[in-house]
C-alpha positions as CSV (number, residue, x, y, z in Angstrom):
1,X,13.7,7.0,20.7
2,X,14.2,4.0,18.4
3,X,12.3,4.4,15.1
4,X,13.1,0.8,13.9
5,X,10.6,-2.0,13.9
6,X,11.7,-5.3,15.5
7,X,12.2,-7.6,12.4
8,X,12.5,-10.6,14.6
9,X,8.8,-10.3,15.5
10,X,6.8,-13.4,14.4
11,X,3.4,-11.7,14.4
12,X,2.3,-9.2,11.8
13,X,1.7,-5.6,12.7
14,X,-1.7,-4.5,11.4
15,X,-2.4,-0.9,10.5
16,X,-5.8,0.2,9.5
17,X,-7.0,3.4,7.9
18,X,-10.7,3.7,8.1
19,X,-13.4,6.4,7.8
20,X,-16.9,6.3,6.3
21,X,-16.4,9.6,4.7
22,X,-14.8,9.7,1.2
23,X,-11.9,12.0,0.4
24,X,-10.2,11.7,3.8
25,X,-6.9,10.3,2.5
26,X,-7.3,6.6,3.4
27,X,-5.9,5.3,0.1
28,X,-3.1,7.9,0.0
29,X,-2.0,7.3,3.6
30,X,-2.1,3.5,3.3
31,X,-0.2,3.3,0.0
32,X,2.4,5.8,1.1
33,X,3.0,3.9,4.4
34,X,3.2,0.6,2.6
35,X,5.6,2.1,0.0
36,X,7.8,3.7,2.7
37,X,8.0,0.5,4.8
38,X,8.8,-1.6,1.7
39,X,11.6,0.8,0.7
40,X,13.1,0.2,4.2
41,X,13.1,-3.5,3.5
42,X,10.0,-4.6,5.4
43,X,7.6,-7.2,4.0
44,X,4.3,-5.4,3.4
45,X,0.9,-6.6,2.5
46,X,-1.6,-3.9,1.3
47,X,-5.2,-5.1,1.1
48,X,-7.2,-2.9,-1.2
49,X,-10.8,-3.3,0.0
50,X,-12.1,-0.3,-2.0
51,X,-14.4,-1.4,-4.9
52,X,-12.7,1.4,-7.1
53,X,-9.3,-0.4,-6.5
54,X,-7.4,2.9,-6.5
55,X,-4.5,1.5,-4.4
56,X,-4.2,-1.5,-6.7
57,X,-4.2,0.7,-9.8
58,X,-1.5,3.0,-8.2
59,X,0.8,0.1,-7.4
60,X,0.4,-1.5,-10.8
61,X,1.1,1.8,-12.6
62,X,4.1,2.4,-10.4
63,X,5.4,-1.2,-11.0
64,X,5.0,-0.8,-14.8
65,X,6.8,2.5,-14.8
66,X,9.7,1.2,-12.7
67,X,10.1,-2.0,-14.8
68,X,9.5,-0.2,-18.2
69,X,6.4,-2.4,-18.7
70,X,2.8,-1.8,-19.4
71,X,-0.4,-2.9,-17.7
72,X,-3.9,-3.3,-18.9
73,X,-6.9,-3.3,-16.6
74,X,-10.6,-3.5,-16.9
75,X,-13.0,-2.3,-14.2
76,X,-16.4,-4.1,-14.1
């Protein structure tokens, strides 16, 4: 079984994690999948549609830690 994605594909592959119930791991699963694919060299777009912006916050904190930088954020 080939576990590699075809990088010559012109169309995007869309993966959606959805559930109306909270606490089911939607943010965790989507961010970890995006991270794993990005580490393998794939171009990844993660759309954080949650008003709490937890996926965005996680990525910004990770980026700041890796680049020895700091971030500021303000939630409305």
